[in-house]
C-alpha positions as CSV (number, residue, x, y, z in Angstrom):
1,X,107.2,91.7,137.7
2,X,111.0,91.1,136.2
3,X,113.4,94.1,135.7
4,X,114.2,93.0,132.6
5,X,112.1,92.7,129.4
6,X,112.8,91.6,126.1
7,X,110.8,93.1,123.2
8,X,110.4,91.5,119.9
9,X,109.9,94.5,117.9
10,X,107.2,95.0,115.3
11,X,108.2,94.5,111.3
12,X,108.8,90.8,112.2
13,X,106.4,89.6,109.8
14,X,103.8,90.2,107.3
15,X,101.4,88.0,104.6
16,X,103.9,86.1,103.6
17,X,106.4,85.1,106.4
18,X,107.2,85.2,110.3
19,X,110.3,85.8,112.2
20,X,109.4,83.5,115.5
21,X,111.6,84.6,118.5
22,X,113.3,81.7,118.9
23,X,116.3,83.4,120.1
24,X,114.4,84.8,122.9
25,X,113.6,81.3,124.2
26,X,117.4,80.8,124.8
27,X,117.6,84.3,126.4
28,X,115.3,83.9,128.9
29,X,117.3,80.8,130.3
30,X,120.3,82.9,131.2
31,X,118.5,86.0,132.8
32,X,114.8,86.1,134.5
33,X,112.9,88.3,132.1
34,X,109.4,89.2,130.6
35,X,109.2,88.9,127.0
36,X,106.6,91.4,124.6
37,X,106.0,90.5,121.4
38,X,105.0,93.8,119.8
39,X,104.8,91.8,116.4
40,X,102.7,89.3,117.0
41,X,100.4,92.3,119.6
42,X,101.0,95.4,118.2
43,X,100.7,98.2,120.6
44,X,100.6,102.1,120.7
45,X,103.7,104.0,121.6
46,X,101.2,105.1,124.6
47,X,101.1,101.4,125.8
48,X,104.7,101.0,125.2
49,X,105.8,103.6,127.0
50,X,103.6,102.4,130.0
51,X,104.9,99.3,129.9
52,X,108.7,100.1,129.8
53,X,108.2,102.5,132.8
54,X,108.3,99.4,134.3
55,X,111.4,97.7,133.9
56,X,115.0,98.6,134.6
57,X,116.7,96.8,131.6
58,X,114.9,96.2,128.0
59,X,116.5,94.3,125.3
60,X,115.3,94.1,121.7
61,X,116.4,92.1,118.7
62,X,117.5,94.0,115.6
63,X,117.3,92.6,111.5
64,X,117.8,94.6,108.5
65,X,114.5,94.8,108.1
66,X,113.0,96.3,111.1
67,X,115.9,99.0,111.6
68,X,113.3,101.7,111.6
69,X,110.7,100.3,113.7
70,X,113.6,99.6,116.4
71,X,114.9,103.0,116.1
72,X,111.4,104.5,116.8
73,X,110.8,101.9,119.6
74,X,114.1,103.0,121.3
75,X,113.3,106.6,121.2
76,X,109.7,105.7,122.4
77,X,111.3,104.0,125.6
78,X,113.7,106.4,126.2
79,X,111.2,109.7,126.2
80,X,109.4,107.9,128.5
81,X,111.7,105.8,131.2
82,X,115.3,105.4,132.9
83,X,114.9,102.1,131.6
84,X,119.0,100.4,129.8
85,X,118.1,99.8,126.6
86,X,120.3,96.5,124.8
87,X,120.1,95.9,121.3
88,X,120.8,92.5,120.4
89,X,120.4,90.5,116.8
90,X,122.5,90.9,113.1
91,X,122.2,94.7,112.6
92,X,122.2,96.0,116.7
93,X,125.4,98.4,115.9
94,X,122.8,100.4,113.3
95,X,120.5,101.4,116.0
96,X,121.1,104.4,118.3
97,X,120.8,102.8,122.1
98,X,122.9,102.4,125.5
99,X,124.4,99.1,124.8
100,X,124.8,96.7,121.3
101,X,125.7,93.2,121.6
102,X,127.4,91.6,118.3
103,X,127.3,87.8,118.1
104,X,125.4,85.3,120.5
105,X,123.1,87.0,122.9
106,X,122.8,84.7,125.8
107,X,126.1,85.1,127.7
108,X,126.9,88.6,126.7
109,X,122.9,89.6,128.1
110,X,123.9,88.3,131.1
111,X,127.2,89.7,131.1
112,X,126.0,93.4,130.7
113,X,122.8,92.7,133.2
114,X,125.4,91.4,135.7
115,X,127.5,95.0,135.2
116,X,124.7,96.6,135.5
117,X,123.8,95.3,138.9
118,X,127.0,96.1,140.1
119,X,127.3,99.1,142.5
120,X,127.7,102.2,140.5
121,X,131.3,103.0,142.3
122,X,132.4,99.5,141.2
123,X,131.6,99.4,137.3
124,X,134.4,100.3,135.2
125,X,133.3,101.5,131.6
126,X,133.1,98.8,129.1
127,X,134.2,99.1,125.5
128,X,134.9,96.6,122.9
129,X,134.3,93.5,124.3
130,X,135.8,90.5,121.8
131,X,132.9,88.4,120.0
132,X,132.8,84.9,122.1
133,X,130.8,81.6,120.9
134,X,130.2,79.3,123.6
135,X,130.9,75.7,123.0
136,X,128.2,74.2,124.8
137,X,124.8,75.1,122.9
138,X,123.2,72.8,125.3
139,X,124.4,74.6,128.2
140,X,121.6,77.6,127.3
141,X,118.8,75.1,128.0
142,X,115.6,73.9,126.4
143,X,113.5,76.9,124.9
144,X,110.0,77.5,126.7
145,X,107.7,77.2,123.8
146,X,104.6,78.2,125.6
147,X,106.4,81.2,127.1
148,X,107.1,82.4,123.0
149,X,103.7,82.1,122.2
150,X,104.0,79.2,119.8
151,X,100.4,77.9,119.6
152,X,99.0,81.3,118.8
153,X,101.8,82.2,116.5
154,X,100.0,79.0,114.7
155,X,96.6,80.2,115.2
156,X,97.3,83.3,113.1
157,X,98.9,81.4,110.2
158,X,102.3,81.6,111.5
159,X,104.9,81.2,108.5
160,X,108.4,81.0,108.9
161,X,110.4,81.7,105.4
162,X,108.2,79.0,103.5
163,X,107.2,75.7,105.2
164,X,106.7,73.3,103.0
165,X,103.4,71.8,104.2
166,X,102.3,74.8,106.3
167,X,98.4,74.3,105.4
168,X,98.7,70.8,106.0
169,X,100.7,70.4,109.7
170,X,101.5,72.3,112.9
171,X,104.7,73.6,112.3
172,X,107.7,74.5,114.8
173,X,111.1,75.3,114.3
174,X,114.1,74.2,116.3
175,X,117.7,74.7,115.8
176,X,120.4,71.8,116.4
177,X,123.7,73.3,115.3
178,X,125.1,76.7,114.7
179,X,128.0,78.2,113.0
180,X,129.0,78.7,109.3
181,X,132.7,78.2,108.0
182,X,132.0,79.6,104.6
183,X,132.2,83.0,103.4
184,X,129.5,84.1,101.2
185,X,129.6,87.8,101.2
186,X,126.0,88.4,101.6
187,X,125.5,86.3,104.7
188,X,124.9,87.4,108.4
189,X,125.4,84.0,109.4
190,X,129.1,83.5,110.7
191,X,129.0,86.7,112.4
192,X,125.7,86.2,114.4
193,X,126.6,82.4,115.1
194,X,130.3,82.0,114.7
195,X,132.6,79.9,112.3
196,X,132.8,77.3,114.0
197,X,130.0,74.8,114.1
198,X,128.7,74.0,117.5
199,X,125.8,71.0,117.9
200,X,123.5,70.2,120.9
201,X,123.7,67.0,121.5
202,X,121.1,64.6,120.1
203,X,119.6,64.1,123.4
204,X,118.5,67.4,123.5
205,X,117.4,67.8,120.1
206,X,115.2,64.5,120.6
207,X,113.6,66.2,124.2
208,X,112.9,69.1,122.0
209,X,111.0,67.4,119.1
210,X,108.9,65.0,121.7
211,X,107.8,68.4,123.9
212,X,107.0,70.1,120.8
213,X,104.7,66.9,119.5
214,X,103.1,66.3,122.5
215,X,103.1,69.9,124.2
216,X,101.9,71.4,121.2
217,X,100.4,68.6,118.7
218,X,103.2,69.8,116.3
219,X,103.8,67.6,113.0
220,X,106.2,69.1,111.1
221,X,109.7,69.8,112.6
222,X,111.3,72.6,110.4
223,X,115.2,72.6,111.4
224,X,116.6,76.6,110.9
225,X,120.1,76.0,110.8
226,X,122.6,76.7,108.5
227,X,124.7,73.8,108.2
228,X,122.9,71.0,109.8
229,X,124.4,68.2,107.7
230,X,128.1,69.9,107.7
231,X,129.1,67.0,110.3
232,X,128.1,64.2,108.0
233,X,128.8,61.4,110.1
234,X,126.8,63.3,113.1
235,X,123.8,64.0,111.1
236,X,123.4,60.5,110.2
237,X,123.1,59.3,113.3
238,X,120.8,62.5,114.5
239,X,118.7,60.6,111.5
240,X,119.1,57.1,113.0
241,X,118.3,58.4,116.6
242,X,114.7,60.2,115.4
243,X,113.7,56.8,113.6
244,X,114.2,55.0,116.6
245,X,112.4,57.7,118.5
246,X,109.4,57.6,116.1
247,X,109.3,53.9,115.8
248,X,109.8,53.1,120.1
249,X,107.3,56.2,120.6
250,X,105.0,55.9,118.0
251,X,105.5,59.3,116.9
252,X,104.2,60.7,113.3
253,X,105.9,63.8,111.9
254,X,107.7,65.2,109.0
255,X,110.7,67.1,108.8
256,X,112.0,70.0,106.4
257,X,115.1,72.2,106.5
258,X,114.5,75.9,106.0
259,X,117.9,77.6,105.1
260,X,119.5,76.1,103.1
261,X,121.9,72.7,103.2
262,X,125.4,72.9,101.6
263,X,125.0,70.2,98.8
264,X,128.9,68.9,99.2
265,X,127.7,68.0,102.7
266,X,125.4,65.0,101.4
267,X,125.5,61.9,100.3
268,X,123.0,59.1,99.3
269,X,123.4,57.6,102.5
270,X,122.5,60.8,104.3
271,X,119.8,61.4,102.2
272,X,118.5,57.6,102.4
273,X,118.1,58.1,106.3
274,X,116.8,61.5,106.1
275,X,113.8,59.8,104.0
276,X,113.3,57.2,106.3
277,X,113.4,59.9,109.5
278,X,111.0,61.9,107.8
279,X,112.5,64.3,105.9
280,X,109.6,65.8,103.0
281,X,111.6,68.7,101.6
282,X,115.3,69.7,101.5
283,X,115.9,73.0,100.8
284,X,119.3,73.8,99.0
285,X,120.8,77.3,98.2
286,X,122.7,77.3,94.8
287,X,121.6,81.4,94.7
288,X,122.8,81.7,91.0
289,X,123.0,79.7,87.7
290,X,126.3,82.3,86.9
291,X,129.8,80.9,87.8
292,X,131.0,84.4,87.6
293,X,127.9,85.8,89.8
294,X,128.9,82.8,91.9
295,X,132.4,84.0,92.4
296,X,131.5,87.6,92.9
297,X,129.6,86.1,96.0
298,X,132.3,83.8,97.4
299,X,129.6,81.0,97.1
300,X,131.8,77.6,96.7
301,X,129.0,75.3,95.0
302,X,129.1,73.2,92.0
303,X,126.1,73.7,90.4
304,X,126.3,70.1,88.6
305,X,126.1,68.7,91.9
306,X,123.3,70.7,92.7
307,X,121.5,68.8,89.9
308,X,123.0,65.2,91.0
309,X,121.4,66.1,94.5
310,X,118.1,67.0,93.3
311,X,118.4,63.7,91.3
312,X,118.7,62.1,94.4
313,X,115.9,63.7,96.3
314,X,113.5,62.2,94.0
315,X,114.7,59.3,93.9
316,X,114.0,58.9,97.4
317,X,110.9,61.1,97.1
318,X,111.8,63.8,99.0
319,X,110.9,67.8,97.5
320,X,113.5,69.7,96.5
321,X,113.2,73.9,96.8
322,X,116.1,76.0,96.3
323,X,117.0,79.7,96.9
324,X,118.2,81.9,94.4
325,X,119.1,85.6,94.3
326,X,118.8,88.1,91.2
327,X,121.0,91.5,90.9
328,X,124.0,90.8,92.9
329,X,126.1,93.8,92.7
330,X,128.9,93.2,89.5
331,X,125.7,90.9,88.3
332,X,125.6,91.3,83.9
333,X,122.5,90.8,81.8
334,X,124.4,87.6,80.9
335,X,124.6,86.3,84.4
336,X,120.8,87.0,85.0
337,X,120.0,85.3,81.7
338,X,122.0,81.9,82.8
339,X,120.3,82.2,86.2
340,X,116.9,82.4,84.5
341,X,117.8,79.5,82.4
342,X,119.3,77.4,85.1
343,X,116.4,77.7,87.1
344,X,113.5,76.9,84.1
345,X,115.7,73.9,83.2
346,X,116.3,72.5,86.5
347,X,114.5,69.8,88.1
348,X,114.1,71.9,91.2
349,X,110.5,71.2,92.5
350,X,110.2,74.7,94.3
351,X,112.6,78.3,94.0
352,X,112.6,80.9,96.4
353,X,113.6,83.6,94.4
354,X,114.8,86.7,95.8
355,X,116.0,90.3,94.8
356,X,119.3,91.0,96.3
357,X,119.2,93.4,99.2
358,X,122.3,95.2,100.8
359,X,121.8,93.8,104.4
360,X,123.8,95.6,107.2
361,X,126.5,93.5,108.6
362,X,127.3,91.4,105.6
363,X,130.6,91.9,103.9
364,X,128.9,92.6,100.9
365,X,127.1,95.6,102.5
366,X,130.4,97.1,104.0
367,X,132.2,97.0,100.3
368,X,129.2,98.7,98.8
369,X,129.5,101.5,101.6
370,X,133.2,102.1,101.1
371,X,133.4,102.2,97.6
372,X,130.2,105.2,97.9
373,X,127.6,102.9,95.9
374,X,125.3,102.6,99.2
375,X,124.4,105.2,101.6
376,X,125.4,103.7,105.2
377,X,122.6,102.3,106.8
378,X,120.4,102.1,104.0
379,X,117.0,100.6,105.4
380,X,116.7,96.9,104.1
381,X,112.8,96.6,102.8
382,X,112.1,93.0,102.0
383,X,113.4,90.3,99.6
384,X,110.7,90.9,96.8
385,X,111.1,94.7,96.4
386,X,113.9,96.2,94.1
387,X,115.8,98.1,96.9
388,X,119.5,97.9,94.6
389,X,119.9,98.3,91.2
390,X,123.8,97.3,90.2
391,X,125.5,99.4,87.5
392,X,125.4,97.7,84.1
393,X,121.1,96.5,84.9
394,X,118.3,98.3,85.3
395,X,114.6,97.5,87.5
396,X,113.4,96.2,84.8
397,X,116.1,93.5,84.3
398,X,115.5,92.5,87.3
399,X,111.5,92.4,87.2
400,X,111.5,90.7,84.0
401,X,113.5,88.3,85.4
402,X,111.7,87.4,88.0
403,X,108.1,87.3,86.0
404,X,110.3,84.7,83.7
405,X,110.9,82.5,86.5
406,X,107.8,82.8,88.1
407,X,106.2,79.3,87.1
408,X,108.9,77.6,89.3
409,X,107.9,79.4,92.6
410,X,104.6,77.6,93.0
411,X,104.5,75.0,95.3
412,X,103.9,71.2,93.7
413,X,102.8,68.6,96.6
414,X,105.0,66.0,95.2
415,X,104.7,62.5,96.9
416,X,101.7,63.6,99.6
417,X,100.5,60.0,99.3
418,X,104.1,59.4,101.5
419,X,103.0,61.6,104.5
């Protein structure tokens, strides 16, 4: 039994998607700990209290959509044990506990544990520690997917956001890079991962893929990265090495991306290499068909370039999927209509269309709170529920638009014979 317990709380999965605790795989390499997946294995308050009483330090991941669940979990732990509760994740600052770690958790959690393990007389109060991001991701070690119960996730119909062929292949998520230099006002990415792009070594990525292939029979690798192709030369080298590994070791798997590759960080040479390496689908994130809304979002993207890249995906027999958002603050009926028309007229194969939800920790959330348009710590529900209606629009405007574009949300298996 370790002195440290990491809890993946309730509320991290529903009928449509699951969040796999991949971050705990890195944390597990930095501190000796046990892992309790309360999302995969729900438990009563009494059982939680019984388990918590055995640990000195308990870490919990907090996301915008599970703030209520986490606060309840913290309250149960504090009422029944003397454990120190340390929160991490994008919304850690919105839950009452002993410690909150913002940004990357690996080294910061280790620092907190080392601090707590010092003799009491040597401890000095710690207040605001600058957020830092470790330059070498390989230092965090290879993830033990078995300890994270990957096979059990798959057996219970695990779906991380939207897997392209989730019903045909055993899928697993990996991360090759961290960081985002962009300034999209609705996104937590730069706070969580930093602005500078940092990369695992290609050798690390290949070893992770082969381990998943051989140890867990994974046949679909899904990159979670926000900016996998930001360094296009590196991305091309990665594709070339994946292709070499597949041919040399006789491995057969497909590849997808989940969080949206920037279209301005793609060219035809890279798209060709991605197809040869095994990509079946590429996900992009235009978010809106209205230039005015994109400007409000601080989303620097050329919609004409989106269509050009979709044509290239199709030329090389890859499915094109895209994220869109309805009801962004300041959006008008005209903006909604432009997005509707763009979606319906585009050649994108599958659209993942969400309602805007003010996510704690994002610039737009803070702006809405400051303007008095949102109660602080408003509870995020989910992207398929209207939780915010901007001035000048109605909830019906949003739901009618969602219904009008619903046909584009249906997954169509193109080029399945290639796989």
